[in-house]
N, C-alpha and C positions, 0 to 999 in steps of 0.2 A: 578598473573591472578585476577584482580579486578575484583568482579561483579557488576555490574552495580545494583543502585538499586528501591527495583521494585515500586511499587504506592504499595500505604498502605489503609486506611479502609478508614480513613477523604479521602480520593479526592477521592473515589467512591461515599459517600456521594454527599460528594458536587459535586459529577458532577452533582448527581443526580436533585440535591438543580436545579442546573445554567437549567436544564432542566425544572426542573414547571413551572419556572420562564418565560423561554420561548413560553411556553403553555398557559401561564395563556394568557402572551401574544395573543399567536396565537387563542386562547378561542380551546381550545384541552380539553375530559377529561379525553386523558390517550392516552399514545405511547403504540403500538406494534411491539415488534424487533424482527427480527424469521432471522438474518444472525452472525455466530459470529465476528466476528471485531464488530458489533455495543453491542451483548447480551457482550461481554467482557470486549468494556467500559466503559458497566456502574456498573458492577461487579468483572471483573476480571477470570469468566471462561472461563480455558483455553483448552483443550481435542484437540490427534488425531480422537477423535470419529465421530466429521467430515464432517470424507468422507462415512461413511458412511451414504444416500441418505431415507434411507428406517426408520430414527431417524433423524421427526421437533424437534424445541426445538423454545422457545419461551418467551420470557420475555416483562408484562404490566406492565407500570411504572403508575398510577393514576397523575390527579394532584397537590396531597397532600396525603402523607404518601412515605411508602419502600415499593419497588418494591415487582412482586410475580415474581415467574419462572412459568412452566407451563412445565413439563420434564418430557421425557421416565422416568417412574422408571432406568432403570442401570449406567440411569443419577442422580442419585439421593443423594447418598456420597454424589462424587464432588461439583456436585453445594447447598450440604450445607457446603461445605470446606471456601465455601464464607461467605459474608458479609450478603446475601440473608438470612432471616431469614424462609421469607413461598415460600416452596415446594409445587411447586402440582404437582403430577406426574398416571402416568396413562402406562399401562405395558406395551409397545408397539411392534416392531407391533403392533395393532389391525384390523383386517380388514372388520372391522363393526362401530368403531368412536375409532380413533387415534388419541384422544388426543381432539376434534374437540367439544366431551361439556364440558368437562371437563373444557378450555380455554372459549365457549360461557360463561360458567356459573360464570369463574371468573369472563369476559368482567362486563356479567350484574348486577352484586356484586361493579363496584366500580364506570359505568356510567352511570348516570340519563338517562330512555327513550329522544329519540332528544338531547342528546349526541354527539361530535363527536371523535374519535377514530383517532388516526393523523398515518402512517405509512410511514418514511423514499419511497422517493417514483419521486426523481428525475435521472439525469442520473449517474451514477455507480453503484446503487442504484439495488436489486432485490426483490422478495419475495421469501422468501425460507418456503416454503411448495406445495403439490398437491396444482393442479387446483382445486378438487370435490374437494376437504377438505374446501380452501375459499369463492367455492357456497355458501355448507353447513354451513361455517360461519357465513354469510350475510345471510339463509336463521332464522339460529339459534334469529337475533337480527334484525327481520326488519327494529326496531323504534332507532335503533343506526346511525348513521352517518360513514362512513370510508371514511378515504382519506389523500391526501395529512399529514405529517407532520410536510410541514410550512420551510421546511430543516429547525428547530431544529437538528438532529443531524450534520446533514452537519459542522450547525454552531459553532456548538461544535465540535466535532473533527481537525477541522483543524489546528484550534488555542490548540497548543500541554504545556503537565504543563511542571515543570523540567527534574522532572522524566521521565514523557515520552522522554524526548528531552536526559535525560541518556543517555535509554535503544537504543534508536534508535545508536547514540555519539560511543556503546560499540560496536552494529551491524556495527557498519562503524568501529570500531579498530580492528574488528573481520576479514573482508575484507580486513583489510590493509596490516593485517599479511601475510593472504592467498595471494590476490596478490605481495605478497613480493618474494613468493616463486615459482612462477610462471617459473621463469629456472630451478628448483629439475624440473616438465612436460612434457616442453614444450621443443618445436626440430621440425624443421625437418626426417624426416621416421616416425614420431609415427601419431597412427590414432589421426585424432578430437575427437572418440569415445571415448578412452583410454583419453584421457586429462580431457574431462570430467569425468568423474569418478571419479580421481585421484584430478580434482583442489575441488570436494565436501568433499571427501576426508581432504584437505587441507582444509579445512574450518574444518570440523567440527574437525580440530585437534583443530586446536587458535581456537575457543572459543564455536558456534556457536551449537545453540540448533538440527536446522531442518537446510536446503538448500529445502527451497520451490520452486525455480526457481533458477535458470541456462541457462542460454541462449549463441550465441554465434556464429560464424563465422570467415574466413578465404580464401584467396585467394589472388593473385598478381596483387597491387592497391583496396585495397578493395573488401568488399562482398555482395549480392546479399539480405539479408535483415538484420533482427537484432532478427529474432525471433524464427530461427531453434531452434528446437532439433539435437545435432549430428552425424553425419554420420561416420560410418567407414576409412574415405576413410582418407588414411596418407598426412598428413604436408608437406610440399617442402619449400626449400629455397627458398628464395625472397616476399614469403605470407605473408604477415599483418592479426594474429590472434585477436580476440574479446567477452573474455570473463565480461558475464553481468550475477551479480548472486546480486538477491534478497534473503539473509541470514537472520537469525532471533536474533535473543537474546531478551528472558524477555516478546517474544510478539513480540516482535516489529519487524519491516522490515529496511536495507540497499538498497540500492539499485543505484550502480552506477556500469560503469565499466572500460574498461579498452584494452587498443592497443600494442602488441607489432610485432616488425617485426622482424622474421627468418631470420637470414642474413644483412648484409644492409639491409636497405628500400629505393622503386625505391625513385626517387625526388619530386613523383606528391604525395604518400604516406605518407611523410615525410612534407612537402607541408598540406600535408589539416587536420593533425595530427595539426602543430604548428595552423592553424585559430580556426578550433574548438577550442584547449586549449583557445585562444584572446579571442575567445566568449563567451564561457562559466564563463572568465575572468568579460566581458565585461558585462553579465546578473549577477554576483550576486556585482561588483556594482550601479548598480540600481539599486537589492532585499532587498529595506528601505522601515518602511514606511512608507506607506499612494500612495503608488507605483502602478501598477494596473501587474493582473498579465499579460497580453494581453504585456505588457510596454517590460516585462524581452524578453520576445520575443521577440520585436520588438529590443531590442538592440545590441541580440543576433544578427538576422537577417543580424543589419548595416554591424557586420563582417564576415559574406558568403558573404550578395549579392547573394545572388540566391536566386532570387522573394521574393513568403511566404509562398512557401505546403511545407515546412520544411523536404529537400529528397522525401515529399510525406511521412512521419511517421506521419504527420496531428498534432504533437505538442512541442516546443521542452522543457518539461519534465511537471514537477505535481510534486502534496499532497508528503506526505509518509508517516507512519506508526505506526497503525493494520492491515495494510496493504499493497501490493508494489505499489498499485499508490491508490494517493485518488484526491481529489479538494484539486487548483485549478488545473485548464488545461493549460499554456503557450504556447496561444494560442491567432492567434490574436482577438477572437471574445471573453476572458471569461476576464469581468473588473475585477475580483474583489480587492480587493484588502486590499494588506499586511499586515499584524500584530505583534508584537515578536508572537514569538512563533510559526511561521509556520517552519512549514516545509517542505523544498520544495527539489524535487532535479532537475537541470538543464540540460539538454543535448538536443542541438544543434547539426543537422549532415548535412554532403554533399554530393551532386551529382561527384562518381568522374569520369563518363564516363557512356553508358549506363548502364544499371542493376550494377553501381558497385558503390556505397555505403560506408563512415568511422560513427560514430557517439561517443561520446565523451564524457561520465556524471558524476559527482558531486551530493552532497546534500549541502545540507547548510541548519539555520536553522535562520529567518529574531528573529535583535534585533532595543531594539534604540536604533535605528545611526548602523552602520556597521552590513550587516554582518557580518557569521560566517560559514567559512568550518567544514562540520563534519565527511564528506570522507579526507583524506590527497592529496591535487591539484596534478594531474599530469601535468610530466613539460613539457616545452613546446619542448621539443624533444622529437622524437619515440624513448620509448624506445626496443633495442637489444638483441635477444638475440640469 
């Protein structure tokens, strides 16, 4: 199993330079980043310790010069192994000043009075620090302006480098191998919960760093939703089983699903699967530079002929990278123009009847000219085990 090439220091530095060029256009004196994906994007810092809500992490990028990390002391060594040289720490958790003083002093040195500090603020973003500390930070810096980053991080992260695309492709290849082994674990009589657990083991055996996301469902002529955890109900002959995985390789996700029939598929399930594959291919054919996210939605919807609600899931795909879901959304109201290097999921869905649906998902990358499959496309015919 050949490892995918990692992102190197030169690329992280180039990302910061591109961010600073956009910051200059938007009149920003600094960026303040607080989330796992944004900090990883500029530094390569990765740790499972993000699972601890008692430790906030901060990365500051001035309008010129090098980034500054403001992190709990427990993370000093690991952050010091990235390319970031200026790492400032405090003993966390601290019950009277949990890094706010250090963060405020760092911003005060970096940003002149009246300067603007940008934070990612659009849909899909969040501020990962306590609201009390956020209020205290602004009180410490009353003559600095906190506001939106004007989409700087969104614009940067939507277009992937070749190193990022290689890591996503490696994640997809890992999931392809795990899905190929579904007959080893899925059969009538096996509890769905056991299938979920065993599938995660297959993913790890095939090279996943971790399986951060796994959802699915099973039922006759479709399933009730696409985000459920597993129950312990035993699978039955004639049901359709769907597994949707977001596993990681080198910090980057894949996100696609596969449907299988436990025994001969019902005519309605078989037909629905064929329509979904056809719709996915229509989205793939439309996925070229200059097209919009909404145009991909409509290209897939035209093959399904069931209105515009996306079988009530809200969209027919999304961006993919350091997070399982990223901008843009393949949605009628998202008019983001596609560019080479964008990695997308194509995820049409159909309703088979009241309370029953099926969904199909693939991963692609936009290239100059035709798009490229990252997941191995499923065949028209619903797979039977």
